[in-house]
N, C-alpha and C positions, 0 to 999 in steps of 0.2 A: 833432600839435603844438598842436591847439586843446584835446584831452582834456589836455594836461600844464598848460596854463594853467588851463583849468577846473580842474584838481585842485588848481594853487597856490591858486587863490581861494578854492577850498573850505576848504583847510588852512588860510589865512590867515582865513577867517570862523568855521572851528572855534575857532582860537587866540583870536579876539577875543572870542568868544560864552563859552569855556571860561574865560577868565583871572578875571573876578571870582569865581568858583566855588574856583579853585585859589588865589587870594589868600585867600580865606575858610579855606581849608584851613589854609595857613600861620599864619593867625593862630589858629586852633584848637590847633595845635602847641604855639604859645607859651604859651599859656593853660594848657595842659598840661603844661608846664614851670615855670611860675609856680606852678601848684598844686602840684605833686608836690615843689618846693623849698621850699614853705611847710608842708608837712605837719609836724606836731610828733609826737613819741612818744605823745601822748594817743590813747587808743585811739576815745574817740568823736569826736574832731576829725579822726583820719584815717580813720576809716570814713564819715564824712559827706562829706569831700573826694571819697572815690573813687567816692562815688554821684554826685557832680558830675561827676566824670572819666568815669563810665560815660556819662552824660547827653552830654557834649561829643564823646564819640567816636562817638555816634549821629548828631548832628549832622556830624560828619565824613564820616559815611558818606552822609549826605541830599546833600552837596556832591559826593562821586565819582559819585554815582548819577544825579546832574543832568548832570555832565560826559559820563557815558557816554552819556545820551540825548541831548545835543549832537551826540555823534559818530556816534550811530545814525542821526539826523536828517540831518546834513550830509555826512558822510561814508560812510554807509550800512553802517556796520560798529561793532562794539563797542570800546570804548577798552580794551584788557586790562590797561592800568597802571592804569586809573582803578578798574575792578573789582577787581583784585588789592589795591589800597588800600585800597577799600571792604571787603573780606573781612578785611583786618588788622585795621583799625579796630573791626569787629565782634566779632572776637575778644578784643581789648584791652576792648571794653566788656562784654562777661561775663565776660572775667578779673575787672576792676575788682570788678564784685559777686559773682564767687566769694570774692575776698578779705575782702569784707564778710560774707556771709552763709553761705559754703560752697557747694560744688557737690554736697552730698549729696541723693540723689535718693529713700532710702527707709531712713531712719533715725528712731528717737525725737527729738521735738522739744528735749528735754532734751539731747541732743549737739551742738546749736548755739544753744539758749537764748540763752547768754552774748553772742553776736556781736549778736542782735537789740536787745540793752541800748544798744550803743554807738549804734544810729541809732534811739533811743526817740523822739528830736525828729523826727524825718522822718515827715509824717503820713501815714496810710494813702492819701489822694489823690494825693500825689506818688509814692508807690510805684508806685500803680496806672497812673499816668501812665506812669512809666517802663516798666514793664512792656509797656505797650499799644504805646508808641514803638519798642521794642526789637523787637517782634514783627513790626510793619510794617517794620522797617528791615530785617530777616532775608527778608521776603516780597517785599519789594521789589527786594532783590539777586538772591535766589533767580530771581524772574520774568527779570532781566536774563540770567539764565546760562541759560534755559530750554532752549535750542537746543544745550546743551552741556552731554550726560549725563554727560561726565568729573567734574562737580561734583554731580552729583545726591545722591547718597548722602553727601558732605561735609556737606549743609544738613540731614542728617536728626540727625548728630552736632552740629553746632552748635545747633539748635532744641533737642536733647534737653539741651544744657548750659544752653541759655536757660531752660527749662521748669523745671531745677531750681532755678536761682536765683529764679525770679518764684515758685514754690512756697517756697520758704525766706525771701522778704520779707516773708511774712505772719507776722504775731505771733500764735501760737497762744493764749498766755494771756489775750491781749485779743481773741479772736474772737467770743467770745459777747457781749461787753460791745457791740462795735463792729457786730456784726450786728443788735443791738436796732434796730429802725425808730426809734426815739426817739433813737439817737444821732447826731450828726453826722457820723459816719465811716460809718454806716450802707451808703448807694450805694457808695462806693469799695471797701468791705470786701466786699460781698456780690460786685460787679462782677467784683473781682481772684480772690475764692474760685471763682465760678462759671466763668473763663476758665481759671484753672490746672487744675480737675477735666478740663475739656475738652482741654486741651493734653496733661496726662498720658496721657489715653486715646489721643490721635492719636500721641504720641511712640512709645507701645506699639506701634499698628499698623504706623507707620514702619521699625520696626527689626524688626518681624516680616516686613515687605515686603523691606525690605534683606539679610535672610537667605533668604527665599525665592527673590528674584528676581538676587540679584548674587553675595554672598560665600558664603554656606552656611556661613557661621563661628557655632558654637555661642556664641560670645561675644555676637554679636547677638542672639540668640534669648534668651539669659538675659538680655541689657538689657530686652527688649521685656517681660520678666516682671517685672523690677525696677520698671519704671514702672506696671505694672497693681498691683503690690504697694503702690508710693506710693499709687496710685488710692484700693485699698481703704483703707489706713490712715487716708487723710484723710475717706473716706466713713464709716468708723467714728468718727474723732474729730467729726465732724459730725452726727453722728446719724442718719446715713442707713444703717440696717441693710440696707434692702431691694438699694440699689445694692451695698454691701459682699458681700452673698451673691453678686449676678449676676458680680460680679468675681471672686469665689472660684471658682466653676461656669468662667468662661472660665478662669483661670490652671490649674485640674485639666486640662483639654482641652489646653490648650496644653502644659503639663508631660508630659502624655502622649506628645504629638507629638513633644516634642524628645526625651523618652527613647528613642522607636521610633526616631527619624533618628540617634541615637548609637549605638544598638544595631546599626543596619544598617551605619553607618560601622566601625564595629568589625569586624563578621562581612567586609566586602568587603575591609578591610585585610588580615584573617587569611588 
């Protein structure tokens, strides 16, 4: 009986502490509805509003992560509903950015250049801020799920989508000018570029790991090669020939491994 009473008190405490964050989540949903309703047909207006929505969805993630933290502290268990809602909000946030700059991983800049023109007014500093905020949100949620291996590989895919939009937010036509130390955009541009290069390499490694340790799907192995190819393309574009050559050698080794695995698989089936 004492246990039941204690449990009831804990639940009451949990709901009391979580209420402000759940209320804030409701407010964010209202903001999303208002912004969506106000979207015009103008490409630039729509694109800038979607970037705002991407940020609001990350605020939503933060609220749900806090609610889960309260549940862990008070009830000693995860709040699965809060985690599920946070996951959905993250997917929506990435989705908004994909609508703005595409989710292309390894294509010429010319294939999505027109998308960047629609967000020309968005500063490099704000783009970099949004990228860092999204990366932190993903890491925080992945950490909350760390004891549940069911979601381990889902975050590889989510982070891969994030890395693609993080890369595509960089205006390659302005990269040289903005990378000049005399430019007011120097620090966020260089920071953004360095982060994207790091993340492209990590996504390649994680997809390769997913292939080796979980799925054995050649699609995952090929995805890892796409991320490596994107990193090589970016290295060439930024004049880092040594890095590009190193990546090319790595891609050759991985391609040989994939070819050997596919040959062995075909032989086993035969």
